[in-house]
PAZALUM-418979 format. One line per field, with one value per residue (C-alpha): x, y, z; residue in three letters; residue number from 1. Coordinates in nm, 3 decimals, decimal comma. Example, Ala and Ser with C-alpha at 12.3 -4.5 7.8 and 13.67 -1.06 7.14 Angstrom:
2
xx: c(1,230;1,367);
yy: c(-0,450;-0,106);
zz: c(0,780;0,714);
residuo: c(ALA;SER);
num: c(1;2);
This chain:
94
xx: c(-0,855;-0,891;-1,147;-1,092;-1,199;-1,042;-0,784;-0,470;-0,625;-0,683;-0,787;-0,872;-1,178;-1,231;-1,388;-1,080;-0,849;-1,077;-1,095;-0,717;-0,652;-0,920;-0,768;-0,416;-0,248;-0,152;-0,220;-0,381;-0,047;0,082;-0,247;-0,227;0,127;0,008;-0,260;-0,016;0,227;-0,048;-0,099;-0,411;-0,410;-0,664;-0,754;-0,579;-0,916;-1,064;-1,115;-0,908;-1,214;-1,267;-0,903;-0,923;-1,243;-1,072;-0,768;-0,987;-1,175;-0,850;-0,747;-0,447;-0,194;-0,049;0,268;0,070;-0,132;0,190;0,329;0,013;0,038;0,404;0,327;0,041;0,217;0,550;0,398;0,256;0,582;0,795;0,567;0,586;0,965;0,984;0,761;0,974;1,288;1,133;1,060;1,414;1,560;1,333;1,267;1,094;0,794;0,711);
yy: c(-3,917;-3,852;-3,917;-4,071;-3,860;-4,071;-4,344;-4,217;-3,887;-3,845;-3,526;-3,413;-3,197;-2,935;-3,190;-3,412;-3,120;-3,005;-3,355;-3,392;-3,058;-3,112;-3,448;-3,302;-3,153;-2,833;-2,533;-2,205;-2,031;-2,299;-2,296;-1,918;-1,953;-2,214;-1,976;-1,686;-1,895;-1,920;-1,542;-1,543;-1,329;-1,444;-1,275;-1,417;-1,400;-1,666;-2,006;-2,303;-2,442;-2,115;-2,110;-2,473;-2,402;-2,111;-2,323;-2,610;-2,380;-2,290;-2,481;-2,705;-2,845;-3,191;-3,035;-2,822;-3,126;-3,320;-3,039;-3,039;-3,417;-3,387;-3,121;-3,316;-3,652;-3,515;-3,425;-3,773;-3,941;-3,725;-3,793;-4,164;-4,149;-3,954;-4,207;-4,493;-4,317;-4,266;-4,639;-4,726;-4,494;-4,615;-4,991;-5,000;-4,821;-5,124);
zz: c(-7,709;-8,075;-8,344;-8,687;-8,983;-9,255;-9,269;-9,094;-8,979;-8,607;-8,431;-8,079;-8,030;-7,760;-7,524;-7,550;-7,466;-7,184;-7,032;-7,052;-6,881;-6,615;-6,524;-6,513;-6,211;-6,390;-6,168;-6,267;-6,316;-6,554;-6,747;-6,778;-6,912;-7,159;-7,290;-7,296;-7,500;-7,759;-7,754;-7,535;-7,220;-6,963;-6,634;-6,327;-6,152;-6,380;-6,222;-6,331;-6,512;-6,703;-6,812;-6,924;-7,120;-7,299;-7,388;-7,505;-7,745;-7,924;-8,232;-8,166;-8,409;-8,361;-8,218;-7,971;-7,860;-7,813;-7,596;-7,382;-7,343;-7,245;-6,984;-6,830;-6,824;-6,698;-6,362;-6,314;-6,415;-6,186;-5,888;-5,961;-5,976;-5,649;-5,474;-5,607;-5,487;-5,145;-5,121;-5,227;-4,963;-4,687;-4,725;-4,385;-4,541;-4,759);
residuo: c(MET;GLY;LYS;ARG;VAL;ALA;GLU;GLY;MET;ILE;PHE;ALA;ASP;ASP;LYS;ASP;VAL;LYS;ASP;LEU;LEU;LEU;SER;SER;LYS;LEU;GLY;LYS;GLN;ARG;LEU;LEU;GLN;LEU;ALA;GLN;GLY;ARG;GLY;ILE;ILE;LEU;PRO;LYS;GLU;ASP;SER;ARG;GLU;GLN;ILE;ILE;ALA;ALA;ILE;ALA;ARG;MET;SER;HIS;SER;TRP;ILE;GLN;LEU;SER;GLU;ILE;LEU;ASP;GLN;THR;SER;THR;LEU;GLU;ARG;SER;GLU;SER;VAL;ARG;TRP;ARG;GLN;LEU;LEU;GLU;ILE;SER;PRO;SER;MET;ARG);
num: c(1;2;3;4;5;6;7;8;9;10;11;12;13;14;15;16;17;18;19;20;21;22;23;24;25;26;27;28;29;30;31;32;33;34;35;36;37;38;39;40;41;42;43;44;45;46;47;48;49;50;51;52;53;54;55;56;57;58;59;60;61;62;63;64;65;66;67;68;69;70;71;72;73;74;75;76;77;78;79;80;81;82;83;84;85;86;87;88;89;90;91;92;93;94);
């Protein structure tokens, strides 16, 4: 993710944001909340892909991109931790 414009300047374009959100496990409701937090109201009837496309077309500051990254990676980390805890509780599953 990210393209170099000049030395020390990195940016994410709409395709980067779209790819990140498509690969995430964020559900429609969370994506709608994400858009609403940016002041964009989208119809609940829109598909997940339509919502992601609308979010990806928005301009994003570094802070906003960091928040999106945190939200998408938190789900993966918490699932990994839960699975590890399950294995620690039940060693017979190994």
